[in-house]
DRENKOL-679949 format. One record per residue (C-alpha): residue number from 0; x, y, z. Coordinates in nm, 3 decimals, padded with zeros to 5 digits. Each point is the difference from the previous one (the first is absolute). Layout:
BEGIN
(r NUM,(X,Y,Z))
...
This chain:
BEGIN
(r 0,(01.796,01.353,-01.322))
(r 1,(-00.278,-00.145,00.215))
(r 2,(-00.358,-00.031,-00.122))
(r 3,(-00.255,-00.008,00.282))
(r 4,(-00.333,-00.159,-00.098))
(r 5,(-00.312,00.037,00.213))
(r 6,(-00.333,-00.153,-00.114))
(r 7,(-00.293,00.207,00.126))
(r 8,(-00.379,-00.008,00.000))
(r 9,(-00.225,00.220,00.217))
(r 10,(00.272,00.080,00.253))
(r 11,(-00.105,00.350,00.106))
(r 12,(00.024,-00.089,00.372))
(r 13,(00.361,-00.118,-00.030))
(r 14,(00.165,00.153,-00.306))
(r 15,(00.122,00.321,00.167))
(r 16,(00.198,-00.192,00.264))
(r 17,(00.144,-00.229,-00.267))
(r 18,(00.117,00.279,-00.232))
(r 19,(00.131,00.219,00.282))
(r 20,(00.214,-00.291,00.122))
(r 21,(00.134,-00.047,-00.354))
(r 22,(00.091,00.370,-00.018))
(r 23,(00.186,-00.038,00.332))
(r 24,(00.224,-00.280,-00.134))
(r 25,(00.374,00.057,00.025))
(r 26,(00.054,-00.154,-00.343))
(r 27,(00.101,00.267,-00.257))
(r 28,(-00.312,00.123,-00.179))
(r 29,(00.199,00.055,-00.319))
(r 30,(00.055,-00.377,-00.011))
(r 31,(-00.360,-00.097,00.070))
(r 32,(-00.336,-00.004,-00.175))
(r 33,(-00.329,-00.085,00.171))
(r 34,(-00.278,-00.157,-00.207))
(r 35,(-00.347,-00.009,00.154))
(r 36,(-00.200,-00.245,-00.212))
(r 37,(-00.368,00.068,00.056))
(r 38,(-00.280,-00.253,-00.050))
(r 39,(-00.233,00.283,-00.106))
(r 40,(-00.086,00.124,00.350))
(r 41,(-00.345,00.146,00.058))
(r 42,(00.092,00.208,00.307))
(r 43,(00.250,00.289,00.020))
(r 44,(00.313,-00.219,-00.026))
(r 45,(00.084,00.101,-00.356))
(r 46,(-00.044,00.369,00.079))
(r 47,(00.230,-00.027,00.303))
(r 48,(00.274,-00.179,-00.196))
(r 49,(-00.035,00.248,-00.287))
(r 50,(00.055,00.288,00.241))
(r 51,(00.323,-00.157,00.124))
(r 52,(00.109,-00.080,-00.357))
(r 53,(-00.046,00.365,-00.100))
(r 54,(00.238,00.103,00.278))
(r 55,(00.254,-00.284,-00.021))
(r 56,(00.109,-00.098,-00.354))
(r 57,(00.121,-00.347,00.104))
(r 58,(-00.356,-00.101,00.101))
(r 59,(-00.220,-00.138,-00.279))
(r 60,(-00.358,-00.128,-00.022))
(r 61,(-00.071,-00.294,-00.230))
(r 62,(-00.335,-00.157,-00.090))
(r 63,(-00.078,-00.366,00.069))
(r 64,(-00.334,-00.076,-00.168))
(r 65,(00.030,-00.367,00.106))
(r 66,(-00.019,00.127,00.361))
(r 67,(00.185,-00.289,00.174))
(r 68,(00.353,00.006,00.145))
(r 69,(00.189,-00.237,-00.234))
(r 70,(-00.099,00.209,-00.303))
(r 71,(00.109,00.312,00.188))
(r 72,(00.338,-00.150,00.085))
(r 73,(00.062,-00.128,-00.352))
(r 74,(-00.095,00.337,-00.150))
(r 75,(00.227,00.178,00.244))
(r 76,(00.293,-00.234,-00.068))
(r 77,(-00.040,00.045,-00.375))
(r 78,(-00.008,00.380,00.038))
(r 79,(00.281,00.011,00.257))
(r 80,(00.323,00.177,-00.090))
(r 81,(00.194,-00.135,00.298))
(r 82,(00.222,-00.305,00.029))
(r 83,(-00.151,-00.068,00.343))
(r 84,(-00.371,-00.037,00.077))
(r 85,(-00.149,00.075,00.343))
(r 86,(-00.365,-00.092,00.058))
(r 87,(-00.198,00.203,00.252))
(r 88,(-00.353,-00.029,00.135))
(r 89,(-00.225,00.299,00.049))
(r 90,(-00.130,-00.137,00.333))
(r 91,(00.345,00.059,00.149))
(r 92,(00.263,00.260,00.075))
(r 93,(00.373,-00.053,00.000))
(r 94,(00.302,00.081,00.217))
(r 95,(00.216,00.267,-00.162))
(r 96,(00.280,-00.252,-00.068))
(r 97,(-00.236,-00.261,-00.144))
(r 98,(00.094,00.023,-00.369))
(r 99,(00.372,00.063,00.057))
(r 100,(00.027,-00.297,00.240))
(r 101,(-00.176,-00.245,-00.231))
(r 102,(00.208,00.114,-00.297))
(r 103,(00.320,-00.036,00.205))
(r 104,(-00.075,-00.359,00.098))
(r 105,(-00.118,-00.093,-00.349))
(r 106,(00.327,00.124,-00.147))
(r 107,(00.232,-00.146,00.264))
(r 108,(-00.143,-00.351,00.051))
(r 109,(00.114,-00.200,-00.305))
(r 110,(-00.288,-00.251,-00.017))
(r 111,(-00.284,00.237,00.094))
(r 112,(-00.300,-00.012,-00.231))
(r 113,(-00.233,00.199,00.222))
(r 114,(00.049,00.204,00.317))
(r 115,(-00.263,00.129,00.241))
(r 116,(-00.044,00.139,00.351))
(r 117,(-00.235,-00.073,00.292))
(r 118,(-00.344,00.158,00.019))
(r 119,(-00.108,00.162,00.323))
(r 120,(-00.377,-00.026,00.002))
(r 121,(-00.199,00.300,00.121))
(r 122,(-00.349,00.139,-00.052))
(r 123,(-00.097,00.336,-00.138))
(r 124,(-00.247,00.025,00.290))
(r 125,(00.068,-00.065,00.369))
(r 126,(-00.316,-00.175,00.115))
(r 127,(00.020,-00.306,00.232))
(r 128,(-00.125,-00.214,-00.288))
(r 129,(00.265,00.130,-00.240))
(r 130,(00.277,-00.049,00.258))
(r 131,(-00.113,-00.360,00.050))
(r 132,(00.014,-00.068,-00.375))
(r 133,(00.352,00.146,-00.015))
(r 134,(00.113,-00.221,00.290))
(r 135,(-00.144,-00.313,-00.162))
(r 136,(00.178,00.074,-00.329))
(r 137,(00.330,00.024,00.190))
(r 138,(-00.050,-00.329,00.185))
(r 139,(00.134,-00.340,-00.106))
(r 140,(-00.334,-00.152,00.102))
(r 141,(-00.162,00.240,-00.245))
(r 142,(00.237,-00.011,-00.299))
(r 143,(00.226,-00.302,00.063))
(r 144,(00.371,00.021,-00.076))
(r 145,(-00.026,00.315,-00.213))
(r 146,(00.327,00.160,00.104))
(r 147,(-00.077,00.317,-00.190))
(r 148,(-00.298,00.057,00.231))
(r 149,(00.148,-00.117,00.330))
(r 150,(00.343,00.161,-00.053))
(r 151,(00.365,-00.109,-00.012))
(r 152,(00.327,00.104,00.168))
(r 153,(00.244,-00.105,-00.274))
(r 154,(00.021,-00.055,-00.375))
(r 155,(-00.209,-00.307,-00.079))
(r 156,(-00.066,-00.215,-00.304))
(r 157,(-00.377,-00.046,-00.044))
(r 158,(-00.255,-00.132,-00.247))
(r 159,(-00.176,00.332,-00.061))
(r 160,(00.012,00.368,00.095))
(r 161,(-00.260,00.275,-00.009))
(r 162,(00.019,00.214,-00.313))
(r 163,(00.363,-00.051,-00.117))
(r 164,(00.312,00.137,-00.164))
(r 165,(00.134,-00.171,-00.314))
(r 166,(00.247,00.054,-00.277))
(r 167,(-00.210,00.060,-00.309))
(r 168,(00.186,-00.284,-00.173))
(r 169,(-00.161,-00.255,00.235))
(r 170,(-00.325,00.038,-00.193))
(r 171,(00.172,-00.092,-00.325))
(r 172,(00.130,-00.309,00.177))
(r 173,(-00.310,-00.106,00.197))
(r 174,(-00.287,00.162,-00.191))
(r 175,(-00.245,00.271,00.098))
(r 176,(-00.280,-00.008,00.257))
(r 177,(-00.275,-00.253,-00.069))
(r 178,(-00.302,00.205,-00.109))
(r 179,(-00.241,-00.282,00.089))
(r 180,(00.069,00.058,00.369))
(r 181,(-00.205,00.275,00.160))
(r 182,(00.191,-00.076,00.321))
(r 183,(00.320,-00.185,00.092))
(r 184,(00.173,00.111,-00.319))
(r 185,(00.299,00.114,00.209))
(r 186,(00.028,-00.331,00.186))
(r 187,(-00.024,-00.196,-00.324))
(r 188,(00.266,00.221,-00.159))
(r 189,(00.228,-00.061,00.297))
(r 190,(-00.039,-00.376,-00.043))
(r 191,(00.119,00.036,-00.360))
(r 192,(00.296,00.209,00.113))
(r 193,(00.099,-00.271,00.248))
(r 194,(-00.039,-00.268,-00.267))
(r 195,(00.239,00.195,-00.223))
(r 196,(00.276,-00.035,00.259))
(r 197,(-00.016,00.352,00.141))
(r 198,(-00.072,00.071,00.367))
(r 199,(-00.245,00.225,00.183))
(r 200,(00.113,00.201,00.301))
(r 201,(-00.175,00.188,00.279))
(r 202,(00.218,00.280,00.135))
(r 203,(-00.011,00.145,00.354))
(r 204,(00.131,00.352,-00.061))
(r 205,(-00.320,00.161,-00.122))
(r 206,(-00.375,-00.053,00.004))
(r 207,(-00.335,00.108,-00.134))
(r 208,(-00.322,00.068,00.186))
(r 209,(-00.303,-00.180,-00.140))
(r 210,(-00.345,00.132,00.082))
(r 211,(-00.236,-00.288,00.068))
(r 212,(-00.376,00.000,-00.045))
(r 213,(-00.155,00.155,00.309))
(r 214,(-00.345,-00.164,00.010))
(r 215,(-00.097,-00.365,00.034))
(r 216,(-00.202,00.021,-00.321))
(r 217,(00.293,00.125,-00.208))
(r 218,(00.238,-00.238,00.181))
(r 219,(-00.231,-00.295,-00.071))
(r 220,(-00.046,00.094,-00.366))
(r 221,(00.374,00.035,-00.056))
(r 222,(00.090,-00.332,00.161))
(r 223,(-00.284,-00.185,-00.171))
(r 224,(00.146,00.114,-00.334))
(r 225,(00.351,-00.097,00.112))
(r 226,(-00.117,-00.349,00.090))
(r 227,(-00.193,-00.046,-00.322))
(r 228,(00.291,00.110,-00.213))
(r 229,(00.235,-00.243,00.173))
(r 230,(-00.197,-00.283,-00.160))
(r 231,(-00.039,00.177,-00.334))
(r 232,(00.372,00.078,-00.009))
(r 233,(00.085,-00.370,00.026))
(r 234,(-00.268,-00.080,-00.259))
(r 235,(00.115,00.254,-00.257))
(r 236,(00.370,-00.073,00.041))
(r 237,(-00.050,-00.377,00.031))
(r 238,(00.263,-00.012,00.275))
(r 239,(-00.038,-00.037,00.376))
(r 240,(00.340,00.163,00.041))
(r 241,(-00.153,00.331,-00.110))
(r 242,(-00.089,00.048,00.368))
(r 243,(00.120,-00.126,00.340))
(r 244,(-00.157,-00.235,00.253))
(r 245,(-00.104,00.286,00.231))
(r 246,(-00.240,00.130,-00.264))
(r 247,(-00.218,-00.311,00.035))
(r 248,(-00.017,-00.042,00.379))
(r 249,(-00.326,00.204,00.035))
(r 250,(-00.162,-00.227,-00.264))
(r 251,(00.111,-00.309,00.193))
(r 252,(-00.149,00.148,00.318))
(r 253,(-00.336,00.075,-00.162))
(r 254,(-00.010,-00.349,-00.155))
(r 255,(00.082,-00.155,00.340))
(r 256,(-00.327,00.151,00.121))
(r 257,(-00.223,-00.046,-00.304))
(r 258,(00.089,-00.350,-00.119))
(r 259,(-00.062,-00.175,00.334))
(r 260,(-00.333,00.184,00.029))
(r 261,(-00.104,-00.108,-00.351))
(r 262,(00.111,-00.360,00.058))
(r 263,(-00.157,00.016,00.346))
(r 264,(-00.345,00.012,-00.158))
(r 265,(00.046,-00.369,-00.079))
(r 266,(00.256,-00.089,00.271))
(r 267,(-00.064,00.218,00.307))
(r 268,(00.326,-00.093,00.173))
(r 269,(00.185,00.202,-00.268))
(r 270,(-00.138,00.310,00.170))
(r 271,(00.254,-00.063,00.276))
(r 272,(00.279,00.081,-00.247))
(r 273,(-00.157,00.336,-00.080))
(r 274,(-00.047,00.068,00.371))
(r 275,(00.365,-00.085,00.077))
(r 276,(00.124,00.224,-00.281))
(r 277,(-00.223,00.286,00.114))
(r 278,(00.098,-00.032,00.365))
(r 279,(00.372,-00.014,-00.087))
(r 280,(-00.039,00.316,-00.208))
(r 281,(-00.199,00.187,00.264))
(r 282,(00.249,-00.093,00.273))
(r 283,(00.298,00.117,-00.205))
(r 284,(-00.189,00.309,-00.114))
(r 285,(-00.086,00.104,00.355))
(r 286,(00.354,-00.061,00.124))
(r 287,(00.164,00.199,-00.281))
(r 288,(-00.258,00.280,00.023))
(r 289,(00.045,00.029,00.378))
(r 290,(00.378,00.025,-00.041))
(r 291,(-00.034,00.273,-00.264))
(r 292,(-00.249,00.194,00.210))
(r 293,(00.223,-00.021,00.307))
(r 294,(00.312,00.120,-00.186))
(r 295,(-00.157,00.265,-00.225))
(r 296,(-00.296,00.140,00.194))
(r 297,(-00.255,-00.111,-00.259))
(r 298,(-00.364,-00.103,00.022))
(r 299,(-00.031,-00.378,00.046))
(r 300,(-00.334,-00.002,-00.184))
(r 301,(00.133,00.185,-00.305))
(r 302,(00.319,-00.208,-00.020))
(r 303,(-00.201,-00.322,00.027))
(r 304,(-00.233,00.097,-00.283))
(r 305,(00.282,00.134,-00.216))
(r 306,(00.166,-00.344,00.014))
(r 307,(-00.329,-00.177,-00.073))
(r 308,(-00.076,00.238,-00.289))
(r 309,(00.344,-00.055,-00.151))
(r 310,(00.008,-00.379,00.030))
(r 311,(-00.361,-00.077,-00.092))
(r 312,(-00.034,00.246,-00.289))
(r 313,(00.335,-00.113,-00.143))
(r 314,(-00.091,-00.368,00.034))
(r 315,(-00.349,00.043,-00.145))
(r 316,(00.147,00.201,-00.287))
(r 317,(00.230,-00.293,-00.079))
(r 318,(-00.295,-00.240,00.022))
(r 319,(-00.204,00.214,-00.240))
(r 320,(00.296,00.009,-00.234))
(r 321,(00.024,-00.379,00.016))
(r 322,(-00.372,-00.044,-00.072))
(r 323,(00.018,00.247,-00.290))
(r 324,(00.267,-00.195,-00.190))
(r 325,(-00.244,-00.211,-00.209))
(r 326,(-00.147,00.327,-00.131))
(r 327,(00.333,00.179,-00.053))
(r 328,(00.178,-00.008,-00.335))
(r 329,(00.378,-00.004,00.001))
(r 330,(00.091,00.291,-00.229))
Protein backbone atom coordinates (compact mmCIF):
# COMPACT_ATOMS: atom_id res chain seq x y z
CA UNK A 1 0.00 0.00 0.00
CA UNK A 2 1.33 3.41 -1.03
CA UNK A 3 0.04 6.65 0.48
CA UNK A 4 0.54 9.66 -1.78
CA UNK A 5 0.52 13.00 0.08
CA UNK A 6 0.17 16.32 -1.73
CA UNK A 7 0.04 19.60 0.25
CA UNK A 8 -2.08 22.18 -1.59
CA UNK A 9 -3.11 25.81 -1.26
CA UNK A 10 -4.76 27.89 -4.01
CA UNK A 11 -3.59 25.63 -6.83
CA UNK A 12 -6.47 26.05 -9.29
CA UNK A 13 -4.07 26.77 -12.20
CA UNK A 14 -2.12 23.55 -11.67
CA UNK A 15 -4.23 21.01 -9.80
CA UNK A 16 -5.93 19.45 -12.84
CA UNK A 17 -2.59 18.54 -14.45
CA UNK A 18 -1.32 17.14 -11.15
CA UNK A 19 -4.35 14.93 -10.47
CA UNK A 20 -4.66 13.75 -14.07
CA UNK A 21 -1.03 12.62 -13.99
CA UNK A 22 -1.71 10.74 -10.75
CA UNK A 23 -4.69 8.99 -12.35
CA UNK A 24 -2.43 7.98 -15.26
CA UNK A 25 0.07 6.21 -12.97
CA UNK A 26 0.78 2.56 -13.74
CA UNK A 27 0.82 1.71 -10.05
CA UNK A 28 -2.25 -0.37 -9.07
CA UNK A 29 -4.97 1.95 -7.81
CA UNK A 30 -6.20 -0.71 -5.39
CA UNK A 31 -2.84 -0.41 -3.61
CA UNK A 32 -2.78 3.39 -3.51
CA UNK A 33 -4.46 6.25 -1.67
CA UNK A 34 -3.98 9.92 -2.53
CA UNK A 35 -4.31 12.51 0.24
CA UNK A 36 -4.61 16.14 -0.81
CA UNK A 37 -3.98 18.18 2.35
CA UNK A 38 -5.40 21.64 1.83
CA UNK A 39 -4.27 24.78 3.65
CA UNK A 40 -7.83 26.14 3.47
CA UNK A 41 -7.68 27.38 -0.13
CA UNK A 42 -9.70 30.46 -1.04
CA UNK A 43 -9.93 29.73 -4.78
CA UNK A 44 -11.59 26.74 -6.48
CA UNK A 45 -8.90 24.20 -5.50
CA UNK A 46 -11.02 22.45 -2.87
CA UNK A 47 -13.99 22.20 -5.23
CA UNK A 48 -11.81 20.67 -7.97
CA UNK A 49 -10.29 18.08 -5.63
CA UNK A 50 -13.73 17.26 -4.20
CA UNK A 51 -15.03 16.58 -7.70
CA UNK A 52 -12.21 14.11 -8.33
CA UNK A 53 -12.70 12.53 -4.88
CA UNK A 54 -16.40 11.94 -5.64
CA UNK A 55 -15.41 10.00 -8.76
CA UNK A 56 -12.32 8.17 -7.47
CA UNK A 57 -12.63 6.65 -3.97
CA UNK A 58 -8.87 6.48 -3.40
CA UNK A 59 -8.62 10.32 -3.55
CA UNK A 60 -9.25 12.16 -0.27
CA UNK A 61 -9.29 15.82 0.79
CA UNK A 62 -7.94 16.70 4.24
CA UNK A 63 -7.94 20.06 6.01
CA UNK A 64 -4.75 21.77 7.14
CA UNK A 65 -5.77 24.78 9.24
CA UNK A 66 -2.09 25.55 9.96
CA UNK A 67 -1.72 26.17 6.20
CA UNK A 68 2.03 25.41 5.84
CA UNK A 69 3.62 22.33 4.25
CA UNK A 70 5.23 20.60 7.26
CA UNK A 71 1.88 20.45 9.06
CA UNK A 72 0.30 19.09 5.88
CA UNK A 73 2.94 16.38 5.55
CA UNK A 74 2.74 15.37 9.20
CA UNK A 75 -1.05 15.20 9.06
CA UNK A 76 -0.90 13.13 5.90
CA UNK A 77 1.69 10.73 7.35
CA UNK A 78 -0.38 10.25 10.50
CA UNK A 79 -3.51 9.55 8.42
CA UNK A 80 -1.71 7.36 5.88
CA UNK A 81 -2.66 3.70 5.61
CA UNK A 82 0.32 2.76 3.44
CA UNK A 83 3.72 1.39 4.41
CA UNK A 84 5.29 3.68 1.80
CA UNK A 85 4.84 7.46 1.58
CA UNK A 86 5.20 9.40 -1.68
CA UNK A 87 5.16 13.20 -1.49
CA UNK A 88 3.89 15.14 -4.50
CA UNK A 89 3.68 18.84 -5.28
CA UNK A 90 0.64 20.41 -6.91
CA UNK A 91 2.84 22.63 -9.13
CA UNK A 92 3.97 19.51 -10.99
CA UNK A 93 2.82 16.56 -13.05
CA UNK A 94 4.37 13.13 -13.10
CA UNK A 95 5.48 10.51 -15.63
CA UNK A 96 3.13 7.52 -15.59
CA UNK A 97 5.83 5.29 -14.05
CA UNK A 98 6.78 7.84 -11.39
CA UNK A 99 5.31 6.14 -8.31
CA UNK A 100 6.10 2.57 -9.40
CA UNK A 101 9.74 3.47 -10.18
CA UNK A 102 10.36 5.23 -6.87
CA UNK A 103 8.75 2.39 -4.93
CA UNK A 104 10.85 -0.16 -6.83
CA UNK A 105 14.13 1.57 -5.99
CA UNK A 106 13.12 2.20 -2.38
CA UNK A 107 12.40 -1.50 -1.91
CA UNK A 108 15.44 -2.84 -3.76
CA UNK A 109 18.25 -0.57 -2.48
CA UNK A 110 19.03 -1.83 1.04
CA UNK A 111 20.26 1.45 2.57
CA UNK A 112 17.79 3.81 0.88
CA UNK A 113 16.04 6.23 3.21
CA UNK A 114 14.58 8.44 0.51
CA UNK A 115 14.30 8.15 -3.26
CA UNK A 116 13.43 10.85 -5.78
CA UNK A 117 13.58 11.67 -9.49
CA UNK A 118 14.74 14.66 -11.56
CA UNK A 119 12.45 17.62 -12.18
CA UNK A 120 12.09 18.93 -15.70
CA UNK A 121 11.22 22.59 -15.30
CA UNK A 122 8.57 24.05 -17.59
CA UNK A 123 6.13 26.95 -17.50
CA UNK A 124 2.38 26.83 -17.73
CA UNK A 125 2.65 29.72 -20.22
CA UNK A 126 4.96 29.97 -23.25
CA UNK A 127 6.02 33.61 -23.21
CA UNK A 128 9.68 34.58 -23.88
CA UNK A 129 9.95 35.68 -20.25
CA UNK A 130 8.60 32.37 -18.93
CA UNK A 131 10.91 30.36 -21.20
CA UNK A 132 13.89 32.36 -19.91
CA UNK A 133 12.94 31.62 -16.29
CA UNK A 134 12.65 27.91 -17.10
CA UNK A 135 16.10 27.92 -18.74
CA UNK A 136 17.68 29.67 -15.76
CA UNK A 137 16.19 27.14 -13.33
CA UNK A 138 17.75 24.33 -15.38
CA UNK A 139 21.21 25.93 -15.47
CA UNK A 140 24.08 25.20 -13.08
CA UNK A 141 24.83 28.94 -13.02
CA UNK A 142 21.27 29.43 -11.82
CA UNK A 143 20.81 26.61 -9.31
CA UNK A 144 24.33 25.26 -8.67
CA UNK A 145 24.92 21.53 -8.38
CA UNK A 146 21.24 20.63 -7.92
CA UNK A 147 21.26 17.36 -9.83
CA UNK A 148 17.51 16.99 -9.54
CA UNK A 149 17.12 20.17 -11.62
CA UNK A 150 19.94 19.69 -14.11
CA UNK A 151 19.35 15.95 -14.65
CA UNK A 152 21.31 12.69 -14.34
CA UNK A 153 22.07 9.68 -16.56
CA UNK A 154 22.54 7.04 -13.84
CA UNK A 155 21.51 6.21 -10.28
CA UNK A 156 23.20 8.74 -8.02
CA UNK A 157 23.57 9.24 -4.28
CA UNK A 158 22.68 12.85 -3.39
CA UNK A 159 22.03 15.08 -0.39
CA UNK A 160 18.41 15.87 -1.24
CA UNK A 161 15.68 15.12 -3.78
CA UNK A 162 12.51 16.95 -4.76
CA UNK A 163 9.42 15.66 -2.98
CA UNK A 164 10.43 12.07 -2.00
CA UNK A 165 9.48 8.46 -1.42
CA UNK A 166 10.03 6.94 2.04
CA UNK A 167 9.13 3.90 4.05
CA UNK A 168 6.71 5.15 6.68
CA UNK A 169 8.96 3.66 9.36
CA UNK A 170 11.67 6.25 8.58
CA UNK A 171 9.58 8.88 10.37
CA UNK A 172 9.52 6.78 13.53
CA UNK A 173 13.29 6.61 13.28
CA UNK A 174 14.11 10.20 12.27
CA UNK A 175 11.08 12.18 13.43
CA UNK A 176 8.44 14.09 11.52
CA UNK A 177 8.77 17.30 9.50
CA UNK A 178 9.85 20.36 11.49
CA UNK A 179 6.75 22.54 11.75
CA UNK A 180 8.83 25.66 12.45
CA UNK A 181 10.08 25.62 8.86
CA UNK A 182 7.79 27.28 6.34
CA UNK A 183 10.35 26.28 3.70
CA UNK A 184 13.26 23.83 3.49
CA UNK A 185 11.48 21.29 5.66
CA UNK A 186 12.25 18.60 3.05
CA UNK A 187 15.96 19.47 2.90
CA UNK A 188 16.21 19.48 6.69
CA UNK A 189 14.43 16.12 6.87
CA UNK A 190 16.87 14.69 4.35
CA UNK A 191 19.80 15.82 6.49
CA UNK A 192 18.34 13.89 9.41
CA UNK A 193 17.89 10.82 7.22
CA UNK A 194 21.54 10.99 6.18
CA UNK A 195 22.61 11.43 9.81
CA UNK A 196 20.70 8.26 10.70
CA UNK A 197 22.90 6.24 8.35
CA UNK A 198 20.42 5.87 5.50
CA UNK A 199 21.13 7.14 1.98
CA UNK A 200 19.24 9.34 -0.48
CA UNK A 201 19.11 8.41 -4.15
CA UNK A 202 18.15 10.22 -7.34
CA UNK A 203 16.95 7.77 -9.99
CA UNK A 204 17.16 8.26 -13.78
CA UNK A 205 14.27 6.09 -14.96
CA UNK A 206 11.42 8.53 -14.36
CA UNK A 207 10.80 12.24 -13.86
CA UNK A 208 8.33 14.91 -12.91
CA UNK A 209 7.58 18.20 -14.62
CA UNK A 210 7.65 21.21 -12.31
CA UNK A 211 5.84 24.37 -13.37
CA UNK A 212 7.91 27.41 -12.47
CA UNK A 213 6.63 30.90 -11.77
CA UNK A 214 6.13 32.64 -15.10
CA UNK A 215 6.57 36.32 -14.16
CA UNK A 216 9.56 38.14 -12.71
CA UNK A 217 7.44 39.38 -9.81
CA UNK A 218 6.35 35.88 -8.78
CA UNK A 219 9.86 34.52 -9.47
CA UNK A 220 11.42 37.24 -7.31
CA UNK A 221 8.94 36.73 -4.47
CA UNK A 222 9.50 32.97 -4.42
CA UNK A 223 13.29 33.20 -4.40
CA UNK A 224 13.34 35.97 -1.80
CA UNK A 225 11.38 33.65 0.51
CA UNK A 226 13.71 30.75 -0.31
CA UNK A 227 16.75 32.84 0.58
CA UNK A 228 15.23 34.14 3.79
CA UNK A 229 14.25 30.68 4.95
CA UNK A 230 17.75 29.34 4.35
CA UNK A 231 18.93 31.53 7.21
CA UNK A 232 15.90 30.83 9.39
CA UNK A 233 16.28 27.09 8.83
CA UNK A 234 19.81 27.17 10.22
CA UNK A 235 18.63 29.38 13.09
CA UNK A 236 15.71 27.19 14.11
CA UNK A 237 17.60 23.92 13.79
CA UNK A 238 20.82 25.31 15.29
CA UNK A 239 22.84 23.39 12.70
CA UNK A 240 24.63 24.60 9.57
CA UNK A 241 24.39 21.06 8.19
CA UNK A 242 20.64 21.56 7.77
CA UNK A 243 21.51 23.03 4.36
CA UNK A 244 24.37 22.86 1.83
CA UNK A 245 26.99 25.41 0.79
CA UNK A 246 25.20 26.21 -2.48
CA UNK A 247 22.27 27.67 -0.55
CA UNK A 248 24.45 30.53 0.74
CA UNK A 249 26.34 31.55 -2.41
CA UNK A 250 23.78 34.26 -3.40
CA UNK A 251 24.16 35.78 0.10
CA UNK A 252 27.94 35.83 -0.27
CA UNK A 253 27.57 37.54 -3.65
CA UNK A 254 25.26 40.25 -2.29
CA UNK A 255 27.57 40.83 0.69
CA UNK A 256 30.57 41.08 -1.67
CA UNK A 257 28.83 44.10 -3.18
CA UNK A 258 27.29 45.72 -0.10
CA UNK A 259 30.05 45.42 2.49
CA UNK A 260 32.78 47.09 0.38
CA UNK A 261 30.34 49.90 -0.47
CA UNK A 262 29.50 50.43 3.22
CA UNK A 263 33.16 50.30 4.28
CA UNK A 264 34.01 52.45 1.26
CA UNK A 265 32.23 55.40 2.87
CA UNK A 266 35.21 55.64 5.23
CA UNK A 267 37.86 53.95 3.04
CA UNK A 268 37.08 54.69 -0.62
CA UNK A 269 39.56 52.13 -1.99
CA UNK A 270 37.25 49.38 -0.69
CA UNK A 271 34.89 50.33 -3.51
CA UNK A 272 37.34 48.62 -5.86
CA UNK A 273 36.43 45.27 -4.27
CA UNK A 274 32.74 45.84 -4.97
CA UNK A 275 33.57 46.88 -8.53
CA UNK A 276 35.70 43.76 -9.11
CA UNK A 277 32.96 41.50 -7.75
CA UNK A 278 30.32 43.20 -9.90
CA UNK A 279 32.42 43.08 -13.06
CA UNK A 280 33.26 39.39 -12.51
CA UNK A 281 29.57 38.63 -12.09
CA UNK A 282 28.48 40.64 -15.13
CA UNK A 283 31.16 39.03 -17.31
CA UNK A 284 30.16 35.51 -16.27
CA UNK A 285 26.47 36.37 -16.53
CA UNK A 286 26.82 37.68 -20.08
CA UNK A 287 28.90 34.70 -21.18
CA UNK A 288 26.50 32.11 -19.74
CA UNK A 289 23.43 33.98 -21.02
CA UNK A 290 24.90 34.25 -24.53
CA UNK A 291 25.61 30.51 -24.58
CA UNK A 292 22.07 29.68 -23.47
CA UNK A 293 20.55 32.04 -26.02
CA UNK A 294 22.67 30.58 -28.82
CA UNK A 295 21.78 26.97 -27.97
CA UNK A 296 18.09 27.40 -27.07
CA UNK A 297 16.84 30.29 -29.20
CA UNK A 298 15.95 32.46 -26.19
CA UNK A 299 15.86 36.20 -25.63
CA UNK A 300 19.21 37.45 -24.28
CA UNK A 301 17.48 40.26 -22.37
CA UNK A 302 15.00 37.96 -20.63
CA UNK A 303 17.64 35.35 -19.75
CA UNK A 304 19.93 38.04 -18.35
CA UNK A 305 17.23 39.47 -16.11
CA UNK A 306 16.00 36.05 -15.04
CA UNK A 307 19.50 35.28 -13.72
CA UNK A 308 19.74 38.67 -12.00
CA UNK A 309 16.27 38.27 -10.47
CA UNK A 310 17.12 34.80 -9.15
CA UNK A 311 20.53 35.65 -7.68
CA UNK A 312 19.74 39.08 -6.24
CA UNK A 313 16.31 38.26 -4.77
CA UNK A 314 17.67 35.03 -3.25
CA UNK A 315 20.71 36.81 -1.80
CA UNK A 316 18.71 39.74 -0.44
CA UNK A 317 16.21 37.30 1.06
CA UNK A 318 19.08 35.62 2.93
CA UNK A 319 20.36 39.02 4.07
CA UNK A 320 16.92 39.99 5.36
CA UNK A 321 16.73 36.67 7.16
CA UNK A 322 20.13 37.34 8.74
CA UNK A 323 19.10 40.83 9.87
CA UNK A 324 15.82 39.52 11.30
CA UNK A 325 17.49 37.04 13.66
CA UNK A 326 17.70 39.42 16.67
CA UNK A 327 13.91 39.81 16.45
CA UNK A 328 13.13 36.12 15.83
CA UNK A 329 12.31 33.76 18.69
CA UNK A 330 13.47 30.18 18.41
CA UNK A 331 10.27 28.19 19.03
